[in-house]
N, C-alpha and C positions, 0 to 999 in steps of 0.2 A: 210633809208635807207642809203647807206653813203653819203662823196665830193665829187664835180667832181671838179678834179684841174688841170690845167693847169698848166707843168713840165717842166723849160728847163734851160738848163747850158749857162751862156753868159756873155760873154766879159766884162770887165769894160767900155769900149765904147760903148756897146748895140750888140754886134754881135752874133750869133749862128751858123755862121762859118764866116771861114776865107775864101781870096778868091783863087784864083786858083782849083777851083774846078774839080775835075774828075773821073770820075767814078773808078779809083784806089784810089781816096782820095778825097771820098764824102765831107769831111766835109772841104777840102780846102789845103793851105799851111800851118801846124803845126795847123791847127783846132782838132785835135784831143786832143790836149793840157787841151781843155777845161772839158775833161773827166778825165783828169785823177786823180784828185778827189774824185772817185769813184772806181778808181782799183787800189790805193795808198797801204800802209801802213797804214795810221794814224788812231788809233783804234774812235778819232771823229766821224768820217766819216763813219767806219762803221758801229757803233751803230747807226746815223743817217739812213742809207739804211735798217740797219735792221727793226730799224721802222717803215719806210716807208714800207718795205715790205710786212711785218703783217698787215698793215691798207689795203693793194692794195688788190682789186677784178675785177679788170679788166682795158686794157688801150687798149686807141685812139691813132691810128697815120692815115700819110696821107702816099699817094701810093710811093712818093718819098722815104718816112722815110724809108717804109717795102723796097724797090728795094736793097736802096745803105746800107743798114742796116742786109740782109739778109742771108747773108756768113759767119755775126758773130755772129749772134741769132741762125743760124739753126732750126730748126722744134721746140725748146722748146721757141722760142718768146726772149725779152730783161729781162723778168723775172727767164731765166733758170729752175735750175728740178723745182719750184716751179707752171711753165707752167700757168700761169697767161692767159687768152683768150688776142686776141690782135682781135680787132677791125680795119681793116683797110677803109679809107675813098677813095672809089675812081669811078671814072666814067669808069672805066669796070673794072672785075676780070678777074688776070691774068689765062691763060687757063690749068697751070699747078700750083699745089701748091705748099711746102715741105713737102711729105710722114708723117702724122702723126700730123704733124703740128699743132699748135695751134690758126692761123689764122682763120679771116673770113672778106669775103668784102661786103663791104656795098655800093652799088650804089644809094642809093637814098635817100642821103644827110647828115648832119650830125647830126639834130635832130634822123633820123631813128639808125644814130650808135648810140648815147647818150644813145636814148631808149634801144637798144640791149646789148651795155653795163651794164649799169645800171641792167638790169635784170639778166647777167649773174654775176656781183657781187653782189648781193645781198646785207645785208646791211656793206660790204664794199665799199671802192674807190675808184673813175674811175678817172684814172691818161689821161690825154692828154697829150701826149709827143711830138709832133711836124707834121710837122714843123713849123716855122714859120706862114705861110699862114694860115694852120688849126688853129692855136693857135689865129690867128686876128680872124678868122671867127668865133669862140666859142665865143671870148671874145666881139665881135661887136652885137652876138645872143642874150647875156646875160645866157649863157648857161654853164657859170664856176663857182661853188660856189668862191673857192679861185687859188693867183695864188702862187706859187713856184720856187724862180728863186736861181739858185746857181749861186752867182756871184765869176769869175773866176781870179784873179789879173792879167792882160795879156790884152794891147791895140792893136786892130787887126789892127783900120784903114779904113779897106773895110772888105766887105763880106756882109752877110746875115742880114739884122738888123732886130731885133726883130719887134719892134713897129714903124714903118718906114710905113707910110699909115694907121693908125688906126682912121680910120674920121667917129666917130659912138659919139663925142660927150666925154665931161669927164666921167671919170669912178674913182672913189670913192670909197679908198684903207683905209680898217684899217691893221695896221701895228698888227701882231701876234706872230713873235718872231725872231731872231736874231740870226745864230748861227755859228761865226767864225772857220775857221780854218786854217793852213798856205796854201790851193790849194781850201778853198773856202770858200765863205761865204754867208752860207743860208739865204735864205729871205722867211720869210711866209706873206703873206696877204689874209686879207678875203676882198672879194668885195660888198661895200656896197651898192652903189646906182647909179645909171646912170643919169648923167642930161648935156641936152645937149648945145652944144657950145651954147652964142650969138653970133650971127653974127657983 
């Protein structure tokens, strides 16, 4: 079985979206800057994405991420032609789905979503890609093995804060790797232990 990795791009001050979110700009005003590293011409970033893609077997995301991203992802999902299955955690499945799409809707909780994603991934990794609330739920439940943060050199000041209200005690992390590029610093952490906060 592969690893379960929570993977997110984040501003230096801890935001995964900028403020001013709208249906047309779900990442907020200028928030797409967080993903420039993934679409630019930098060779190091390209190789990083290729390695991650080779290890990836399935994706988990929340309903808001699905709704906002579907116009860009299309039926193939975030992995494009690789067409890795995407398990969407939601309270209610949509009445319509992208024709021939890779999306599977899970209405019975994050544990079931992970169970199905692991079965689909086989010996490859499962990536939890957001949003912030879904990531916090997996971390609080102790269901993630690693955290992968793509730290982008920008300060948003306001927006959606990644680790706000993470009220489940201390989570000890072991640094695994750091890869610096001009547009992002890729940080990998293994989740070692969880320790309750002392009152």
